C-alpha positions as CSV (number, residue, x, y, z in Angstrom):
1,M,8.3,4.9,-2.0
2,I,12.1,4.8,-1.5
3,I,12.7,2.6,-4.5
4,H,10.7,5.0,-6.7
5,H,12.7,7.9,-5.3
6,M,16.0,6.1,-6.2
7,K,14.6,5.3,-9.7
8,N,13.8,9.0,-10.2
9,L,17.4,10.0,-9.1
10,L,18.9,7.6,-11.5
11,E,16.7,8.8,-14.4
12,L,17.6,12.4,-13.7
13,E,21.2,11.3,-14.4
14,G,20.1,9.5,-17.6
15,I,20.2,6.0,-16.2
16,K,17.0,4.1,-17.2
17,A,15.6,1.9,-14.5
18,I,12.6,-0.2,-13.7
19,V,10.9,-1.3,-10.5
20,R,10.1,-4.9,-10.2
21,N,8.0,-7.0,-7.8
22,E,6.1,-4.0,-6.4
23,N,2.8,-5.9,-6.5
24,L,4.1,-9.1,-5.0
25,T,3.6,-7.9,-1.4
26,T,0.0,-9.3,-1.7
27,A,1.5,-12.8,-2.1
28,L,3.5,-12.5,1.1
29,G,2.9,-15.6,3.1
30,G,2.2,-17.7,0.0
31,I,5.7,-17.3,-1.2
32,P,9.0,-16.6,0.6
33,A,9.4,-12.9,1.8
34,T,12.7,-12.6,-0.1
35,E,10.8,-13.3,-3.4
36,C,8.5,-10.4,-2.6
37,W,11.1,-7.7,-2.1
38,V,10.7,-4.7,-4.4
39,E,13.8,-4.4,-6.7
40,L,15.3,-1.6,-8.7
41,W,16.9,-2.7,-11.9
42,I,18.9,-0.6,-14.3
43,L,18.6,-1.3,-18.0
44,D,22.2,-0.7,-18.9
45,E,24.5,-2.9,-16.9
46,N,27.5,-0.9,-18.1
47,R,26.2,2.0,-15.8
48,E,25.9,-0.2,-12.7
49,A,28.8,1.4,-10.9
50,E,27.6,4.9,-11.6
51,A,24.1,3.9,-10.4
52,R,25.4,2.5,-7.2
53,D,27.5,5.6,-6.6
54,I,24.4,7.9,-7.1
55,I,22.4,5.8,-4.6
56,R,25.2,5.6,-2.1
57,K,25.6,9.4,-2.2
58,E,21.9,9.9,-1.7
59,K,21.9,7.5,1.3
60,D,25.0,9.2,2.8
61,A,23.3,12.6,2.4
62,E,20.1,11.3,4.2
63,D,22.2,9.8,7.0
64,M,24.1,13.0,7.5
65,A,20.8,15.0,7.6
66,I,19.6,12.7,10.4
67,K,22.8,12.9,12.4
68,W,23.3,16.7,12.4
69,P,21.3,18.6,15.0
70,W,20.0,22.1,14.2
71,T,19.0,25.2,16.1
72,C,15.7,26.8,15.3
73,S,16.3,30.3,13.9
74,R,12.9,31.5,15.3
75,C,13.2,30.4,19.0
76,G,16.7,29.1,19.4
77,E,15.7,25.6,20.5
78,K,18.2,22.8,19.7
79,I,16.6,20.1,17.7
80,E,17.8,16.5,16.9
81,G,18.7,16.0,13.2
82,Q,15.9,13.5,12.4
83,F,13.2,16.1,13.1
84,T,12.2,18.5,10.4
85,E,10.2,20.9,12.5
86,C,10.9,22.7,15.8
87,W,8.8,21.0,18.6
88,N,8.7,24.4,20.4
89,C,7.5,26.8,17.7
90,G,6.9,24.8,14.5
91,E,9.6,26.4,12.5
92,S,10.8,24.2,9.6
93,K,14.3,22.8,9.5
94,F,14.5,23.9,5.9
95,T,13.8,27.5,6.5
96,S,16.0,27.6,9.6
97,K,19.5,28.6,8.5
98,K,21.6,27.4,11.4
99,M,22.9,23.8,11.3
100,D,25.0,22.6,14.2
101,H,27.8,20.5,12.6
């Protein structure tokens, strides 16, 4: 799922990419695990640096979203950053406006 998300991000920027080996997980055990890893390949090697930068920025944004706690705007409960809903009242992190960072 993550590989396809990254592929979509690249394609939104005009970088054509393909996913390889996604069906090899069924062969796991018969061949080495490293040969079964799903891979994301870009079709234009001249855009590799740009593709890596896009993926790095996405990963950095995801890491920051996990690290930053937030306060529920409905009930005021402080929630750890990796959670997307308030455990107390069910309010979504994305509708709550207050981020504690």
